C-alpha positions as CSV (number, residue, x, y, z in Angstrom):
1,M,125.8,87.7,91.7
2,G,121.8,87.4,91.9
3,K,119.6,87.7,95.1
4,A,116.5,86.4,96.6
5,I,113.6,88.6,95.5
6,V,110.8,86.7,97.1
7,G,110.4,85.8,100.8
8,I,109.4,82.5,102.4
9,K,106.1,81.1,101.1
10,D,103.7,80.6,103.8
11,I,103.1,76.8,104.2
12,F,99.6,76.9,104.4
13,A,99.1,79.1,101.5
14,V,96.3,78.2,98.8
15,P,98.5,76.2,96.2
16,D,98.8,77.7,92.9
17,I,98.1,75.2,89.7
18,K,100.9,75.2,87.2
19,L,99.4,76.7,84.0
20,N,100.9,77.6,81.0
21,K,100.3,81.3,80.4
22,Y,99.9,82.8,76.9
23,I,100.3,86.3,76.0
24,S,98.3,87.8,73.0
25,I,98.9,91.6,71.8
26,P,95.9,92.8,70.2
27,S,95.7,94.7,67.0
28,S,96.2,98.4,67.8
29,V,93.8,99.3,64.8
30,H,90.7,98.2,66.7
31,G,91.3,100.3,69.8
32,Y,92.3,103.4,67.7
33,S,89.3,102.8,65.4
34,L,87.0,102.5,68.5
35,A,88.4,105.9,69.7
36,I,87.8,107.8,66.3
37,E,84.4,106.3,66.1
38,Y,83.5,107.7,69.5
39,M,85.1,111.2,68.8
40,K,83.2,111.2,65.5
41,S,79.8,110.2,67.3
42,W,80.6,112.7,69.9
43,L,81.0,115.5,67.6
44,I,78.1,114.8,65.1
45,N,75.6,114.3,68.2
46,T,76.9,117.6,69.8
47,Y,75.1,119.5,66.9
48,P,71.6,119.5,65.5
49,K,70.6,116.4,63.9
50,N,71.6,116.1,60.3
51,F,73.4,119.4,60.5
52,F,76.6,118.5,58.7
53,K,76.0,117.3,55.2
54,T,79.4,116.1,54.5
55,V,81.6,114.3,57.3
56,H,85.1,113.4,56.4
57,V,87.3,111.4,58.9
58,G,91.0,110.6,58.3
59,G,94.1,111.6,56.2
60,K,97.4,113.0,57.0
61,H,96.3,116.5,56.8
62,V,92.9,118.2,56.5
63,Y,93.6,120.3,53.9
64,D,94.7,117.5,51.8
65,D,91.8,115.5,52.7
66,Y,89.7,118.2,51.1
67,R,91.7,118.7,48.2
68,E,91.5,114.9,47.5
69,F,87.7,115.0,48.3
70,K,87.4,117.6,45.8
71,K,88.6,115.6,42.9
72,I,86.1,112.9,43.6
73,Q,83.3,115.2,44.4
74,Q,83.6,118.8,43.0
75,Q,81.2,120.4,45.2
76,I,81.3,119.5,49.0
77,E,78.0,120.2,50.4
78,K,77.9,122.3,53.5
79,P,77.9,122.5,56.2
80,A,81.1,120.0,56.2
81,I,83.5,118.5,58.8
82,A,86.6,117.0,58.6
83,I,87.9,115.0,61.3
84,N,91.7,114.3,61.2
85,P,92.9,112.0,64.2
86,S,96.5,111.4,65.4
87,L,98.4,109.5,68.1
88,N,100.5,110.4,70.8
89,T,102.8,107.5,70.9
90,D,104.9,108.8,73.8
91,Y,101.8,108.8,76.1
92,N,101.6,106.4,78.9
93,R,100.0,108.1,81.8
94,E,103.6,108.9,83.5
95,N,104.5,105.2,83.3
96,V,101.3,104.1,84.8
97,D,100.8,101.7,81.7
98,L,104.3,100.5,81.7
99,I,104.8,96.9,82.3
100,Q,107.9,96.9,84.5
101,G,110.3,94.1,83.3
102,G,108.4,93.4,80.2
103,L,106.0,90.7,79.4
104,D,108.0,88.0,81.4
105,I,107.1,89.8,84.6
106,Y,103.6,90.4,83.6
107,T,102.9,86.8,83.8
108,R,105.0,86.2,87.1
109,R,102.5,88.5,89.1
110,S,99.7,87.6,91.6
111,P,99.0,83.7,91.6
112,Y,95.4,84.7,91.8
113,Y,95.2,86.4,88.3
114,D,93.0,89.2,89.2
115,D,92.7,90.2,85.4
116,R,90.7,87.5,84.7
117,F,87.2,88.0,83.1
118,F,86.8,84.5,81.9
119,H,87.4,81.4,84.2
120,D,86.6,77.9,84.0
121,K,87.6,76.5,87.0
122,G,86.7,73.2,86.2
123,S,88.9,72.8,83.4
124,N,91.5,75.4,84.5
125,L,91.2,77.6,81.9
126,A,91.0,81.6,82.1
127,I,91.3,84.7,79.8
128,G,92.5,87.7,81.4
129,I,92.7,91.4,80.0
130,M,94.9,94.4,80.9
131,F,94.0,98.0,79.7
132,K,96.1,101.2,78.7
133,E,95.3,104.6,77.7
134,I,95.6,106.3,74.7
135,E,96.0,109.9,73.8
136,M,94.8,111.2,70.5
137,P,94.7,114.7,69.4
138,F,92.3,115.5,67.1
139,N,92.0,118.3,64.3
140,I,88.3,119.3,63.7
141,K,87.8,121.7,60.7
142,M,84.3,122.7,59.8
143,R,83.3,124.6,56.5
144,V,80.3,126.8,56.1
145,K,79.0,129.1,53.4
146,S,79.0,132.6,54.8
147,R,80.6,134.6,57.5
148,A,77.1,134.8,59.3
149,Q,77.0,130.9,59.5
150,Q,80.8,131.1,60.7
151,L,80.2,133.3,63.4
152,D,77.1,131.6,64.5
153,L,78.7,128.0,64.4
154,L,81.5,129.4,66.3
155,E,79.4,130.8,69.5
156,Y,77.4,127.3,69.3
157,T,80.8,125.1,69.1
158,K,82.0,127.1,72.3
159,I,79.2,126.4,74.5
160,N,78.2,122.8,73.3
161,C,82.0,121.4,72.8
162,R,82.8,122.9,76.3
163,I,85.6,124.9,74.6
164,G,88.2,125.9,77.3
165,S,87.4,123.0,79.8
166,T,87.4,119.2,79.9
167,Q,84.9,116.7,80.2
168,T,84.5,113.0,81.2
169,H,82.1,110.5,79.8
170,F,81.2,106.9,80.4
171,I,80.7,104.4,77.5
172,D,79.8,100.7,76.8
173,M,82.0,99.1,74.1
174,D,83.0,95.9,72.1
175,C,86.6,94.8,72.5
176,H,87.9,92.4,69.9
177,V,89.2,89.1,71.6
178,P,92.3,87.7,69.4
179,Y,91.3,84.8,67.4
180,D,94.6,83.0,68.8
181,I,93.5,82.8,72.2
182,I,89.5,81.8,71.1
183,L,91.1,79.0,68.9
184,S,93.6,77.7,71.8
185,L,90.4,77.8,74.1
186,A,88.2,75.9,71.7
187,I,90.8,73.2,71.1
188,D,91.6,72.6,75.0
189,M,87.7,72.0,75.2
190,G,87.3,69.8,72.4
191,F,85.4,72.0,70.1
192,E,85.7,71.0,66.5
193,T,87.8,73.3,64.2
194,I,87.9,73.4,60.5
195,K,90.0,74.7,57.9
196,D,88.9,76.9,55.1
197,K,90.4,77.5,51.6
198,N,93.0,80.0,52.7
199,S,94.2,77.5,55.3
200,Q,92.6,79.5,58.3
201,Y,91.2,77.6,61.3
202,H,87.7,78.3,62.5
203,I,85.4,77.0,65.2
204,K,82.6,74.6,63.5
205,D,79.9,75.0,65.8
206,V,80.0,78.7,66.8
207,V,76.8,78.5,68.7
208,S,77.7,75.7,71.1
209,F,81.1,77.5,71.8
210,L,79.5,80.8,72.3
211,N,77.0,79.6,74.8
212,Y,80.2,78.0,76.7
213,L,82.0,81.5,76.7
214,N,79.2,83.1,78.5
215,R,78.5,80.4,80.6
216,Y,82.1,81.1,82.6
217,S,82.6,84.8,81.7
218,K,82.0,87.9,83.8
219,L,81.7,90.0,80.6
220,P,79.0,89.0,77.6
221,F,80.5,87.6,74.7
222,L,79.4,88.6,71.4
223,Y,79.8,87.0,67.9
224,K,79.8,89.6,64.9
225,M,81.2,91.2,62.1
226,R,84.9,92.7,62.4
227,T,85.0,95.2,59.6
228,I,88.8,95.3,59.2
229,N,89.0,91.9,57.6
230,G,85.2,91.5,56.8
231,R,84.9,88.2,59.1
232,C,82.7,87.3,62.1
233,E,85.0,87.1,65.2
234,F,84.4,87.3,68.9
235,F,83.7,90.5,71.1
236,I,83.4,91.3,74.9
237,R,81.1,94.0,75.7
238,I,82.8,96.3,78.4
239,K,80.7,98.7,80.3
240,H,81.3,102.0,82.0
241,C,84.8,102.6,80.1
242,H,86.4,106.0,81.0
243,V,86.5,108.6,78.1
244,H,88.2,112.2,78.9
245,I,88.1,115.2,76.2
246,S,90.3,118.1,76.7
247,C,89.0,121.2,74.4
248,L,91.4,123.8,76.3
249,E,92.4,125.5,73.2
250,G,90.3,127.9,71.6
251,V,88.3,127.8,68.2
252,Q,90.1,129.7,65.3
253,I,88.4,131.2,62.1
254,D,89.4,132.3,58.9
255,D,88.3,135.0,56.5
256,G,87.1,132.4,54.1
257,E,88.0,131.7,50.5
258,R,88.0,134.4,47.5
259,Q,85.9,132.8,44.5
260,G,85.6,135.8,42.0
261,S,84.0,138.7,43.6
262,L,82.6,136.6,46.4
263,D,84.1,135.4,49.7
264,S,83.0,131.7,50.4
265,N,84.0,128.6,52.4
266,F,84.3,130.3,55.9
267,H,86.3,127.8,58.2
268,L,86.5,127.0,61.9
269,E,89.1,124.9,63.5
270,F,89.8,123.6,66.8
271,N,91.9,120.6,68.6
272,P,90.4,118.5,71.1
273,V,92.4,115.8,73.0
274,L,90.7,112.3,73.4
275,R,92.1,110.0,76.4
276,F,90.6,106.7,75.6
277,S,91.2,103.0,77.5
278,V,91.7,100.0,75.0
279,P,93.0,96.5,75.5
280,A,96.7,96.3,75.9
281,I,97.3,92.7,76.6
282,Y,95.2,89.4,76.7
283,S,96.4,86.4,78.7
284,Y,95.3,82.9,78.1
285,Y,95.7,80.2,81.2
286,S,95.6,76.5,80.4
287,M,97.1,73.5,81.3
288,A,97.9,72.5,77.7
289,E,100.5,73.5,75.5
290,H,100.0,75.4,72.1
291,R,101.3,76.3,69.2
292,I,100.9,79.6,67.3
293,M,98.2,79.0,64.6
294,N,97.1,81.3,61.8
295,K,100.6,83.4,62.5
296,E,103.7,83.6,60.5
297,V,106.9,83.8,62.6
298,G,107.6,87.5,63.1
299,D,103.9,88.5,63.1
300,I,103.8,91.0,66.2
301,K,100.2,90.1,66.8
302,A,100.8,86.4,67.5
303,M,100.1,84.6,70.5
304,Y,103.3,84.1,72.7
305,Q,103.9,81.5,75.0
306,I,105.3,82.8,78.2
307,I,105.6,80.0,80.9
308,S,105.8,80.8,84.8
309,V,106.6,77.8,86.3
310,K,105.7,77.0,89.7
311,P,107.6,74.1,91.3
312,P,105.2,71.2,92.0
313,E,103.7,71.1,95.5
314,T,104.9,67.4,96.2
315,N,108.2,66.0,94.7
316,E,108.4,62.4,93.5
317,K,109.2,61.1,97.0
318,G,106.1,62.4,98.4
319,W,107.5,65.0,100.3
320,D,105.6,68.4,100.7
321,Q,107.1,72.0,99.8
322,Y,108.7,73.3,103.2
323,L,109.4,76.4,101.5
324,T,109.9,78.5,98.0
325,T,111.7,81.6,96.8
326,Q,112.9,83.1,93.7
327,W,116.6,83.8,92.5
328,N,117.2,86.7,90.2
329,D,120.4,86.8,87.8
330,D,120.3,89.4,85.0
331,S,123.4,87.8,83.4
332,K,121.0,84.6,82.9
333,H,124.0,82.4,84.5
334,I,124.0,80.9,87.6
335,D,127.0,79.9,89.3
336,E,126.5,79.3,93.3
337,I,123.6,80.0,95.5
338,H,124.2,80.2,99.2
339,F,121.0,79.0,100.8
340,K,121.8,79.2,104.5
341,E,120.1,82.8,105.1
342,L,117.1,81.3,103.5
343,L,116.7,78.7,106.2
344,G,117.2,81.5,108.9
345,N,118.4,79.4,111.9
346,S,115.4,77.2,111.5
347,D,114.9,73.6,112.9
348,L,115.7,72.5,109.5
349,Q,119.1,74.1,109.5
350,R,119.7,72.2,113.0
351,V,118.7,69.0,111.4
352,I,120.8,69.4,108.5
353,E,123.7,70.2,110.4
354,H,123.2,67.3,113.0
355,T,122.9,64.9,110.3
356,V,126.1,66.0,108.3
357,A,127.9,65.9,111.7
358,L,126.9,62.3,112.0
359,G,128.5,61.7,108.3
360,L,125.3,61.4,106.6
361,S,123.8,63.3,103.8
362,P,120.5,65.5,104.5
363,S,119.1,64.2,101.1
364,L,117.8,61.4,103.3
365,F,115.2,63.9,104.6
366,M,115.4,67.2,102.4
367,D,115.4,67.5,98.7
368,L,116.0,70.9,96.9
369,K,115.0,71.9,93.3
370,I,115.6,74.6,90.9
371,Y,113.2,75.3,87.9
372,N,114.3,77.6,85.4
373,G,112.5,77.8,81.5
374,Q,110.2,74.9,82.4
375,Q,113.1,72.9,83.3
376,D,114.5,71.0,86.3
377,L,118.1,72.0,86.4
378,P,120.8,69.6,87.5
379,I,122.7,70.9,90.6
380,Y,125.0,69.7,93.3
381,I,124.8,70.7,97.0
382,D,127.4,71.3,99.4
383,W,125.5,70.5,102.4
384,E,128.4,71.4,104.7
385,N,128.6,74.9,103.5
386,F,125.0,75.2,102.5
387,V,125.8,76.0,98.7
388,I,124.0,75.0,95.7
389,R,126.3,74.7,92.8
390,V,124.7,75.2,89.3
391,N,127.4,76.6,86.9
392,R,125.4,77.0,83.9
393,D,123.6,79.5,81.5
394,V,119.8,79.7,82.0
395,E,117.0,80.7,79.7
396,D,115.2,83.1,82.3
397,K,116.3,85.8,84.6
398,V,114.1,84.4,87.4
399,S,114.2,80.9,88.8
400,D,112.3,79.1,91.1
401,I,113.8,77.3,94.1
402,A,111.8,74.8,96.2
403,I,112.8,72.7,99.2
404,Y,110.8,69.6,100.0
405,A,111.3,68.0,103.3
406,D,110.5,64.7,105.3
407,L,108.5,66.0,108.3
408,L,108.3,62.8,109.9
409,Y,112.0,62.5,109.8
410,I,112.7,66.0,111.0
411,N,110.3,65.8,113.6
412,R,111.7,62.7,115.3
413,T,115.4,64.0,114.7
414,L,114.4,67.2,116.6
415,A,113.0,64.9,119.2
416,N,116.1,63.2,119.9
417,I,118.3,66.2,119.6
418,D,116.5,68.2,122.0
419,N,115.6,65.3,124.3
420,L,111.7,65.8,124.3
421,A,110.7,63.1,126.0
422,S,112.5,64.0,129.3
423,D,109.9,66.9,130.5
424,R,106.7,68.5,129.5
425,L,107.8,72.1,129.7
426,R,110.9,74.2,129.8
427,E,112.2,77.7,129.4
428,S,112.3,78.6,125.4
429,E,116.0,79.2,124.2
430,G,116.8,82.8,123.2
431,K,113.4,84.1,124.2
432,K,114.4,86.1,127.7
433,E,113.1,89.5,129.0
């Protein structure tokens, strides 16, 4: 049996506008490439300008990379450096970045959407972003000609890379905004979209749309080339991003490689660990409904519609919300909901009991609705026992319950029940010292 998980809503709270919430999971490649680009830049800039004559990034193993590189270029110009990244897939900052309850719960958090960086209040459109921290161990291998160069480079690396310690930096970086969200926003605002020869949609007037984005964004929007696909797309520039580099392990050296009667190709190797913040989720809030564009079914980078329905502030009879709560049932089946405890011996409960005693239905002044999966569920109310009977499977685990009341009827009935016209003051019931 489920249980209520949210308390009674303050009657005078700022109303939340019912918006469709869309989630877009950005491509991981962009975040990883930024991290690799930063580590490469940090390493190269740590040494004198143009110190490394050959720079190689990537591959499953540094030695394999060198072998493959030799096939193309028989002689590697030294000093050379190979930067081999990997990814700690289990890292989540001790569950700090874990989205408890999944994407469904993520969209149901604060109604004020404090993750927003773009907000067009007049059109009820917003874009939010949530970050995560990734951990990338790197294997750095350097190659020089002689033992003397190796030993000098060893001491230089210990000092300038702060071997044995950690360091923190702050950077400004561009984060790619998924084109699904960009297209949806453009469509909602009436910007014309065109289809190219590959049946991909694009915004026709990019300049005007870019001006619109920057008019309502806390972060600068940019339109530039995305190297992974060779197309111009939209980015946001985020300042003061935290970067942490750990170089706690020492630097290893070898005895070089024997070539005839001479030793050559002396190596240094160390393993820094980079912690880098990247976008984890983008959210798009809109009054409109959208279909996934440019994405085939099953594409994990598609934009998903996750709707967190808020019951309307006023029902079809013009009655305002008296209170709201939520009902959680992991089985996705609702049988009965007992709501007497929800009323908490209030005046509303007294009016209900009085009306039932007269043989009348409280539906005269009270309306109760349950929303699940953007649907108003059919229900039967046992007013005598304060039980809502549903008896049906539902789409979501969480259902929204709203009670609407005719306050005029309630207050008039209370005045009659308590005979309020007979005096001007009296002792409060149940409030004695």
